Structures are given as structure tokens and as C-alpha cells.
N, C-alpha and C positions, 0 to 999 in steps of 0.2 A: 157370521157374527150373530150371537144370541141377542135377544131383546134386552137382557140385563146389561150386556156389554155395550150395546148401542146407547142405552140410557146413560151409562157411566161416561161414555165418550162424549155424548151430547152435553152433559153437564160440565165436562172438562173443557169443552170447546168454548172458550170465553175470551175476553179481552186479553188475558194473560197468555193466550196461545199465539198471539200475533207478535212477531219479532221484526225489528227494524234493522236493515243493513245499511242503507244509504238514501240520500235524497233523490229528487227527480228533476232537477233543474235542466239537465242536458237533453231531455227527451224532445222538447219542442225545437231546440237548436239543431239536433242531429237525429231526426226521427228514423232515418233509414238504418241507423245502427241498432235500433230496437225492434223494428217491424219489417226489415228487409228493404223496402223502398217506399216511395210516396205515390206510386201509381196504383193500378188496379189490385196488384198482389198485396200491397200494404193496406189498402182500404179494406179488403176482405179479411186480412189478418186481424184487424180490430175485432171483428165478430168472433173469430176463432178463439181469441184470448178470453173473451167473456164466457163463451160456451165452455172452454176448457175448465174454468172455475166451477161451473155447474157439473161437468163430468167428474171433477175431483170429488164433489159431494156424492155423486152416484157410485164412484169406485169405493167410497167409504161405506156405502149402504144406506145413505140418508136421502137419496133423491131418485125418482124413477120417471120424472117428466120434465122435459126441457123444450121450451118453445122459442122460436125466433120469428119476429114480425118485421117486415120492411114497410115503413110508412111512405106516404106519398111524397114527402120531402126528402126521402132517402135517409131518414133517421132510422135507427134500429132499436127494437126492444128484445131483450133476452130475459126470459123468466124461467125459474125452476121452483120445485117444491122441496128444496133442501132445508137445512136448519136456519138459513138466514145469516148473513154476515154479522158477527157480534157488534153490538152498539154501545157496550159499556166503556167507561173511561179508562184509559191506560195510564197508570200512575207515572211511569217514566216520561211519557210524552205529554201528559196532561191534556189529551185529546181523546175523542171516542175512537174505538178500534176501527169503526167504519171509515172515519175521516183519515186515519193513518193508512188503511188499506188503499183508499182511493187517491191519496196524495203523496205517498212515499214509495219510491222505487224499492223493489225487493222487500216489500212488507207483505206478509200473508201467512196463513196457517200452514202452508206447505213447508215452511222452514222449521216448524215445530213437529218433530217426529210423532208426537202423540196425537196430532190432529189428522194426518193423512198417512196411510201406509205407503202409498205411491202417489205420485202426482203427474198429471199430464203436462203441465207448464214447464218450459225449459229452465227459466231463471226467476220465476215469480214476479216478472215485470208486469204481466197481465193487465189487470183492470186499471192500474195506476197509469200505464202507458196510454190506454184507451181514453182515460179521463184527460190526460195532458194534451192529447191530440184531437179532442172534441171541443167544438165551440160551446156546447152545453151537454151536461150529463145529469140525469136524475136517478138517484139510487133509492129504491123503495124496499124496505126490509120488513118482512112479516116474521115476528119472533116474540115468543113468550107472551102471547095474547095481545100484542100491540103492533100497529103499523107505523114504522119510522120512515122518515124521508129527509134526504138532504140533496140540495141542488148545487152543481158546480159549473163554472164557466172557465174553459181553457185550463182545467186542472185545479182551480182555486175555489174553495167553498164560498157560496154566496150568503150562507146563513148557518146557524147551528142546526143540529138534528132536531126535527120536529116530530111530535107524535100526532099523526093525522087520523087515527081511528083505532078501533079494536078488531080483533080477528081470532078465529080459532084455527087458522092455517099457519104454515111457516113457509119461508122461501125468500128468494132474492129476485128483484126485478131491476134490471139496468136498462135505461133508455138513453141513447147518446146520438148526437149529430156530429159527424166528422167535420173538422175545421177545414173549410174550403180554401183558406189562405195557406194551407200546408199541402193538401193533397192535389195532385194534378187531375184526378178524376173524382167525380162525386156520386156516380150512379152504380148502385149495387146490382150484381147479376144474381137472379134467382137460381139459375142452374148451377153456378159455382158454389153457392151456399148450400143448395140442396144436395149436391154431390158430397160435400164434407159431412153433412148431417147423416146421410145414408151410410157413409163409411163409419162414422162413430156408432151408429146403431148396430152395424155388423160387429164392430170391435167390442161393444159393450152390450151383450144380449140382455134382454129384459128391460131396457130403457126405451121409453117412447119419446122420440124427437119429432118436432113438427116445424114447418115453415109456412108462413102466410105472407102474401104480397098484396098490399093495398093498391098498388099501381096497376095491377092486371086483374081482369075479371075472368073467372073460370067459365068453361063452356058447359053450363048446366041448364040451358034452356031459357032462363029468365035474365041471365047476365048480371045479377046483383050480388054474386058471391065472389069473394076474392080468390085468386089462385092459391092453392093450398096443397101441400103434400105432407104425409106423415110416414115415419119410418120406425119399424119395430122388428126385431129379430128374436126368434125363440132359440135358434140353434147357433147363432153367432157366425164364426168363421166358416163353418160348413155351408151356410147359406151364402156367405160372401163369395166363396169359390164358385158356387152354382150360378150366382148372378154374373160373375165375370165370364163364365164359360157357356152362357146360355145360347150363344150362336155357334159354338164349336161342337163337333161330334165327339162325345166322350168315349173312351175305350175301356173304362171300368165303370161298374154300375153306380157306385156312390163314392163321394169324396172320402179320403182317408182322414179321420179326425183324431188328432193327438192332443190330449190334455195331460200334462205332467207337472206334478207339484211336489216331487220328492226331494227337491233342492230348495235353496233360498230364493231361486229365481223361477216363479211360475211360468210355464211355457204352454202356449196353445198354438197348434198348427193345423191347417187344413190343406190338403193337396189333392189334385185331380189330374189325371192324364187324358189328353185329347189328341186328335189326329192332326193338329196343326204342327208347324215347324218352328215355332217360337217358344222361348222360355219366358214366363211371366210370373216372377216371384216378387212379392211385396212384403217388406218387413216393417214392423212397428215396435216402438218401445214406449210404454205408457201412453198409447194412442198417437204418438208422434211418428209420422211416416219417415223412416230413415232412408232417404232416397239414395244415399251413398253406401248403404249396407252397414257393415261392421261385424263385430264378433258373433252376433246372433246369426247373421246370414252365413258367415264362414262355418259356424258349427252345424247349421242345417245342411249345407252342401257336403261337408265332410261326412256327417252321419248318413245322409242319403246315398252318396256314392259308395261308401264302404258296405253298407247294408245290402243294397241292391246287387253290387258286384259279388259279394259273398253268396247271395242266394242264386244268382245266375251261374256262377262257377259250380256250386254244389249240385245244381239241377242238371248240369251237363249242357246247358244251352249255348255256352261259349266255346265248347271243346273243338269245334271245326273252324273257328275264326283264325285267320292268319295275321291279324293285327290286334293291337290292344284297344280296349274301350276306354275312352277318356271321360272325365267327370262331366264334360259338356254334353256327351251323348245321353247321360242319365237325366238331363234336364230338358231335352227337346220335347215339346208338347206338354210341358208341365206348367200348371197354374197352381200357385201356392201362396198362402198367407202365413206369415210367422209373426206372432204377437207375444212379447215378453213383458213382464212387469218387473222393474228394477227400482229398488229403493233410492239409490243415489247414482243415476246414470251419468256417465262421462262421455261427452260428445266431442268429436273432432272432425276434421275434414274441411273442405272449402266452404260448405254451407252449414257447418256445425250440426250435420244430421247423420254422422257416421258414429255408431256406437263403439266405444273403446274399452268397455269393461271386460277384462280377460276372463273372469269367472263365468261369464254368460256363454262363451263358446262351448265349454264343457257341458254345461247344463242342457243346451239345445242339442248338442251331439248325442248326449246320453238319452234324451227324450226320443229323438228320432230313431236311434239304434234299437232301443228296447221296444217301442210301440210299433215301429214298422216291421221289425222281425216277426212279432206276433201276428201282425196283419197278413203278411205274406204266407205264413204257415197256415193261417185259418181261411185264406181266400186264394186257393191255388189257381182258379180260373183267372182272376184279376192279376195275380202274380205273373202268370204266363203271358198275358196281354201286355203288361208293362215291360217285361224282358224282351219280348218280340219288338216292341216299339224302340227300345234302346239299341238293339242290334241293327235295326233298320237305320236308325240315326247315325250309328257308327259307320255303316257302309256308305251312307250319303256323305258323311264328313270327309271320307277319303276321296270321294269324287270332287267334293267342293274344294279341297286343298289345292288340287291342280288348277282349278279355275281361279281360285284366289291368288295363287302365285302368278297366274297370267295377268291378273289385274294390276299387280304390284311390280311387274317387270318394267324396268326403266324405259327401254326403248321400244315399246310395243306399238307405238304409233309413228310419229315423225321423230326426227333426231332429238327433239327436246323432251320426248316422252309424254307430250300433252296431246289431247284429242285434236284431230285435224279440223274439226268444226269450231273449236274454241277460238274466239277472237279475244286475245288476252289484253290486259292493260299494261301500261309501261311502268307504273310504280310497283315496287316490290315489298312495300311495308304492308303486311296483312291487315293491320289496324286501319289503314286508309283505303283498302281495296274492297270492291264488291263485285259479285258475279250475279248475272241474271240468268236463271234457267227459264228459257223462253219456249213457249208452245209453237212448234212449227218453224220450218226454214224461212217462210215468207216473213213472218213477224220477226224472226231472228235477224233477217237481212235489214229490215227497217230499224231495229234496235241498234244494229252495228253502225248504221249511218247516223243515228241520232245521239248516240252516247258521247260521253266525255271519255276518250280513250286513255286519259291519264290514269284514272282510277276505276273505270267500269269495264268489266269483262262480260262477254256474251257467249252463252252456250245454248244453241238451239237444240231442242229435243224433238225427235220425230214421233208424232202421234202420242198415244197413251203409253206410258211406261208400264213395265210389268207390275201386276198386282202382287206384291211380295207377301201379302197375307195368305195367299193360296199357293205359294211356290216353295219348293224345296230349296235349301240354301245354295246348292251348286247351280241351280237354274237361275237364281238371282245373280250370281257372279258371272254367269254365261251371257246375261243380257247386255247387248251393246250399249244401250242408253245408260244403264246403271254403271257399266265400266267407265263410260265417259265422265259421269258425275264424280266417281271416286278419283280418277286420275286428274281431272280438272281442279278439284278441291285440294289435292295433294295429301289426302289422308290414306291410311292403310288400315286393314281390319284383320283381326284374327291372331291368336297366339296358341301355343300348344294347350294351355289351360282353358282358354275361352275363345272359341272361334268367332265370337262377335265383339271381342274387345277392340275398342277403337283407339288408334294412335293418331293424334291430331298435331303432333309436333311439326309436321310439314304443311299444316293448313295455310292456304295462300290468300284466303279472304275472310274477313270478319263480318261481312254482310253477304248472306246467301239469299237471293230474292227470287221467289217463284212468280213468274209473270205469265199469266194465261188470259185467254179471252174472257170477257165479262158475261158469259152465258153458262148454261147448264153443263155443256161439254167441258168448258174451261174450268168450272168448279170441280168436275169429276177428275180432270187431269191434276189439278192442284191437290185434291184429296189423295190421289195415288202417290204423288211426290211426298206429301206430308206423312203418309203411311210408311213409305220407305225410310224417311228420316227418323220417324218414331221407333221403328223396329231395328234399324241398323246404325243410326247416327244420333241417338237420343242426347248424347253429351252436347252436341252442337246446339240443340234446342235449349237445353238447360243453361248454356252459356249465353243465350240471347242472340245467336247469330242467324237464325232463320226468320225470314220476313215474307210477306205476301204483298205484291204490288197491287194498286187499285186503279186500273184504267177507268176512264169515264164511260158512262153508258150512252150519253147524249151530247150532241153539239147543237146549241140553239143559236140561230143567226137572225139578225135584223140589221139590214144595211151592212155597215162595216163592223158592227158589234158582234162579237162571238163569245158565247159563254158556255162553259162545260157543266154538265150535271152528272152526278154519280148515282142518282136514284130517280125513280119515276116521280116521287114526291117533290124532289128538288127541281126536276124538269118542269113540272106543273107550276111551281112557285115562280120560277124564272120566267116562264112563258107569260104568266099573269102580269108580272112586273113590266115586261116589255110590251104587252098588249096582245090580244088574241085575235084570231081570224086572218084570212088571206089578205084582207085589205091593209093589214098592218105590215105585211111583208116579212112575217116570221116564218122561218123554215126550221124544222127539227130533224136532225140526222141521228138515227139510232145505230150505234156501232155494233155490228155483229161479231167483230173480231179485231185483234190488234192490227192486222194487215190493212184495215180500212183507213188507218191513220197514216199520215206521212211522217217522215223522220222528225220534223220540227214539232209536230203535234204530240207525238209520243214522248219526246224529250220534255216538253213544257208541262204536260199533264201527269206523266207517270214516272219519269226518270230524273228530273231536275231536283236535286236535294233541297232547293229553295222553295219549291212549290208542290212537290209530290206528297202523297200520303202512303206510308208503309205501315202495314199491320204486323206487329211482331208476334211470332208464334211462341206461345208459352205453355207450360204444363202445370196447371194448378193442382191437378190430382191425377197421378200416373195410373192408378187402378181404374179410375173412371174413364180416362183416355183410352186405356187398353180395351175396356168394354165397348166403347163407341167405335173405335177403329175395327175391332173384330166384327161388330154388327154391320157397319157400313160396307166393309170390304170383304166379308165372308160369304158363305154360300146360302145361308138361311135368309129367305125372302120375307117371311112373316114378321120377325122382329124388326127388320129394317123398315118395312111399311108402317108398322105401329109407331116406331120412333119418329118417322117423318110426319105422320098424321098428328102425333102428339105435340111436336115441336114446331110445325110449319107456321102456326099462328103467332109464335113468339119470335120468329126470325124473319129477316128480309131475304126472300128467295126470288131470284130473277127467273121467270119462266120462259 
């Protein structure tokens, strides 16, 4: 956009650009309808909504700096250097445009096609939802030489807009405190917000995003600087792929970077092949992570498969193969980011994150076909490496099919087809049933004694399960422990089109609980199991079925009083309350494993639904989760050590 075009658009962006579709009364009554839930996910979603408005300004070319600050009281400030929300009075509403944007659902510049070419927000609910769900929100606008401000409480303005000063800057500053009468949690996670800002920086090159946390001090020697990170990308998706693959061994020198704008749908793709056995493809529409895929992902897969197959056939590389290569084979060891910009995206699917626009499939297919064909012809060395990887994947897939069929054969264990080690529950309603994946036969035996056999099943696992991050697919299906998990859960995996497609129609439990010792080895085993679920059963995580049990670390006794503690800090506090020293008769038992508890103790602390604490495993950001799992469970030691050193001070780690 030229400077003249920018100036004209800026002048046109006024109160008249804001259109009103409906009111906002229902948001406080049914917040989950608008932000997903009222837990941690919904809490963080408030920040994303405000940041998305700033990103819209950036997409239009009016903003290049966005900052997020977490205050000590867990309020949030999001600031940008865009044009500033218009403050003029809207004739139809007889209110300022700012007040309408902040108090009316579906009001915003993104409904006026002249204001934004594309928009990141799904429905324009954005900042009005944030306002409705905040106990207090302050909007400060720098625009046309003045600083305007208006304060709201629970979505309602406390006063008219005030002019509080002069300025030669422009931009919008939104500070809000989530309403603790609505949200189940109130504490923001620096890491979750940082991951989203990092993602946005990769998806929108040239924009500087930062996050500062007043609650944490950085390690800078004097301890008086807040924890802070800044994200900026010069090359966008190319750097995104390199970031995701930093711990994997790449088989081509540089990522393939595709930028295609010959249709009405601008397409940008970056892809890299590595020596791993997993496919990691992430798709975005207007910065929205479409976790269920859609037409852009289908177009990418179609173009990739057809183009690579044509090249492999014409080069003679497949002439000696006695079996066909499937589309799945072309995606093993592939890391890719697909980003499209769509003026009027249509979303569908369970979570409304599946793109439905039919025209996008052809645009992405065309982009991949043309650009990848040119790349393969110009880079014969990389082309040969990719084709060799594909042929190896196809060969392994044929070996894996036999192992997979073995997993799914009905009577491969006892007459019921279930693992012999499984102590099943009597109820057959999956919504009421739960299964514990327990570390070791000893702890498994204790859990079997302590459980409620009506709805709790126990599956003991022997030692550390296979690290699927470093194993070929047929080796995964050959693993006895993993076969036991598949058959116990009642799920099957693999179709002709997709060898990792998960069929959960036979799922027998809606709570799958990982229960390991509360020590370093136990944490490692839990991470191995979570890696397996992330790579092979991610749908179960997204449905909210995977949990981690939290057994206590300490038992503090004084006379007949017994109190459990789940951390060293809690143990110290309880000990102080009961009295310190041998003369007080206090004893502290440190549990090194689940087997040290008897059945009654394990039930009351870790398995009884009335008193236990379960931590639900969720995926806030799939690309970031992929990066972390590949780093923690891959071969590269240096990035893992750096990650642990960087994050140890921000986490509770039991040594």
C-alpha cells in the first residue's frame, strides 16, 4: 500500500466505518459461547481477542509494534501504535464509535470492507467480549493529536470519553482485569501468551511483539528487571519452520518457501523435510490456527502429493517399487506451515476452526504445484533427498500395516480381546468410566486394591514406554505396552489415506489418567506417555480426555494427625503449623513412589473423585507443543539443556 493510499484509508477510517449488528447482553450470562470456556483457555483468549485487533491494524499496514504487559494483579495491558479506535460520535447510535466498539457485540471496523482487507477475528466479538467479562477496562486512544480515555466496569461505561492530554503519537491501549466472579482461574501464564505472540510474529513478518511480566524478575544480575521477551521475524514462515525443526536433523539445506498471490487468496507456505517419522503441518487463516484443517490443508496435500509423485515417477526413482506410494508417505518427516488470507472465511467443524471456503483449495493446490515444481527442478540434490525419504516411508508403512492389523485383531490377548494386565471396571458407559495408566506392576497392584471397580480401570505399564519421537511407525505398533494402551482404550488407528487417522468410536473411557511416581523418573515416564498421545492420539487430548494424577510428595504425622503435602513449600507450612522439632513428635515421610502408599492412602489422596486433584492435559498451541516435544524427546542435547535452564526457575521441579 502506497503512502497516499494509506493516508486516504486512514482518513476514511472514522466513526462511519463502525457497523453495529447486535447487542451484547448474553456475553456475561453465557461466556463460554463466545470465548470457549471460563477456565485457563478462556482467560487467555481475552488477551488474544485484544491482540487480534492490533494485528488487524498491522495487516492493514498501520501498525508495527504491539506490546502485552501482565501486571501484578493479573490485569493485562495491550498497546499498539496503530491509528487508534475512532472516537467520533456515530449518528445512528448517538454514541462515540469507541463506546460502540467497546459495548456492542459484532461492532467493529472489520465489518466495513473498506477498513480492513482481511481480519484475524472470527466474528468481531473481540474487545466488546473482553469488556463484558472484565471487572474493569480502561481504553486509552491516541488519535489526531489528542489522548482520549474511557473507563468501563463489567461492560458498562462509567463516564463519557475524556480528553486527558495531547500527543503526536497514535495507537490504542487497552487495560483490563478479568472478572473473577466469572472465571474459574485468574492467573495468566507468561509462557502461553509468549507462545501465541511468537506465533503471530512468524505469521506477520516485520511486526515487533513483546511481552513483559511484572510478577517475575528476570535473571539479569540485579533482579530489578521484569521478565521480558520480544519477537520479531524478518522472513516469516521460513523462520517458523526452522524454529519448529531446530532439534530435528534436516534432510534438505533450506526450507522451501512459497509465496503465491496470483489468485484472490494470497498463499504463503514454508516446508522442510527432516529425518523424523512424524508429519507436523499447521494451517492458518488470517492468523487463526485451523486445528481441524479444511480446504487450504486439503489443497496443500493434493498439490504436494501430485507434484512429488510426478517428479518421482519421471525421475525413475519409483520404477522398481512393487507397491504404490500413498499420500501419507509424502508427508512423513514433513514440517510445514500453511497461511492463507481470506476476505470472508467460512468456518465449520466441531470447534469452528475448519476452513470451508471451496475456492481456497484450488488456490493452495495451484500455489504448491507451480512453486514446488520449480523448486524440484532447480534443486536436484534436495529433490533426490526428498524422494528417497518418501520411498523409505512407503516401505516402512507396509511393514507397519501388518503390525497395525495385529494391534486391531479382536482376540489377540484373552477371549475378550483386552490386555491380560487390564483390571477393567464393571460400568460400560464411557462417559462414566476412567482408566489409570500406572507406572509399574507394584503400584498397579496397589491401585487395583484401592480403586472403585465400578468405574475405575487399571492398566499397569512396565517401565518406560517406547519414545515414539525417535521410533519408526511399525516399531511403535510392535511395542507391547503401546499395543496394550490401544486395545485397552478400544481405539483403532490408520486408514488407507492416513496411517495415523484415529477412530475413537469404540473408546471405552472418557477419562484417561496418567499416574506415575512424583519424582524425576515418574515425570519422564509421564512425558513419554504424553508424547505418545500427542503424536498418535491427539484427538483425545483435544476432547479433554487426558489427565495427570497428582500423588502427594509428603505425609506429615503428629500423633494421630496425618496431613499430606504436594510440594516442599506446603510440607514446610504444615510442619510449622503442627510445630517443629523432635520434641513435638512430628515425622515427615517422603514418598519416593506410588508403591510406598497402601491402597487406602492411594485412594484417598490420588484416586477418590471427592478429594483428588487431576490436571487436565490441553493443547493451547499445537505448533509450540510440537517444538517442545521434539526438543524434550529428540536426540539434540544442547537445545534441551538450554530449555531446562531457561525454564527451571519458572517451574516447580522435584529433584
